[in-house]
C-alpha positions as CSV (number, residue, x, y, z in Angstrom):
1,M,116.4,124.2,94.2
2,E,114.4,120.8,95.1
3,K,111.1,120.4,94.1
4,G,108.7,120.0,96.3
5,F,105.8,118.2,94.4
6,L,106.5,115.7,91.9
7,T,104.7,114.7,88.7
8,I,103.2,110.8,88.4
9,K,106.3,109.8,85.9
10,E,108.9,111.5,88.6
11,A,107.5,110.0,91.8
12,A,107.4,106.2,89.9
13,H,110.9,107.1,89.2
14,Y,112.1,108.4,92.5
15,G,110.2,105.6,94.1
16,S,111.5,102.9,91.7
17,I,108.0,101.6,91.0
18,S,106.1,102.0,87.6
19,R,103.4,104.4,87.0
20,R,100.5,101.8,86.9
21,T,101.0,100.8,90.0
22,L,101.3,104.2,91.7
23,H,98.3,104.9,90.2
24,K,96.8,102.0,91.7
25,F,98.0,103.4,94.8
26,L,96.8,106.7,94.6
27,N,93.2,105.2,95.5
28,D,94.4,102.4,97.5
29,P,91.6,101.7,99.9
30,I,93.7,100.7,102.9
31,H,96.9,102.9,102.0
32,P,96.5,105.6,99.7
33,L,98.4,107.6,98.4
34,P,98.6,111.0,99.3
35,H,97.9,113.4,95.9
36,F,96.9,116.6,94.6
37,R,94.3,116.4,91.6
38,L,94.6,120.1,89.9
39,G,92.8,121.1,86.8
40,T,89.0,121.5,85.8
41,T,89.2,117.5,84.8
42,G,91.8,116.5,87.9
43,R,93.8,114.8,85.4
44,M,97.3,116.5,86.4
45,V,98.5,114.5,89.6
46,R,100.8,116.0,91.9
47,V,102.8,114.0,94.9
48,R,104.6,116.0,97.5
49,K,108.1,113.8,97.8
50,E,107.9,114.2,101.5
51,E,104.5,112.7,101.5
52,L,105.8,109.9,98.9
53,E,108.0,109.1,101.0
54,N,106.7,108.8,104.8
55,W,103.8,106.8,102.8
56,M,106.4,104.5,101.2
57,E,107.9,104.4,105.1
58,N,104.5,102.3,105.8
59,F,105.6,99.6,103.7
60,R,109.2,99.3,105.2
61,I,109.9,95.8,106.8
62,N,112.3,95.6,109.4
63,S,113.5,91.6,109.5
64,K,115.7,90.2,112.2
65,I,116.8,86.9,110.6
66,N,118.7,84.5,112.9
67,I,121.2,83.4,110.8
68,D,122.2,80.6,113.0
69,K,118.6,79.1,112.9
70,L,117.9,79.7,109.6
71,L,121.5,77.9,108.9
72,N,120.7,75.0,110.9
73,D,117.2,74.5,109.8
74,L,118.9,74.2,106.2
75,K,120.8,71.3,107.3
């Protein structure tokens, strides 16, 4: 059975980013990563795998590079 919630360590590994960077994104003012803070101190953080994937899609870049133009510019 696949886990629905990931720890910060698991989410960082899954997204191929550092835990430090992931922590910064939790409170990012423009694109905060949706998460849950659990426990009395809120130190246990969990991220839904599906929400992590959706959040990462916001940073996807679909570039259409014109190879011929690029090669001509390099000449």
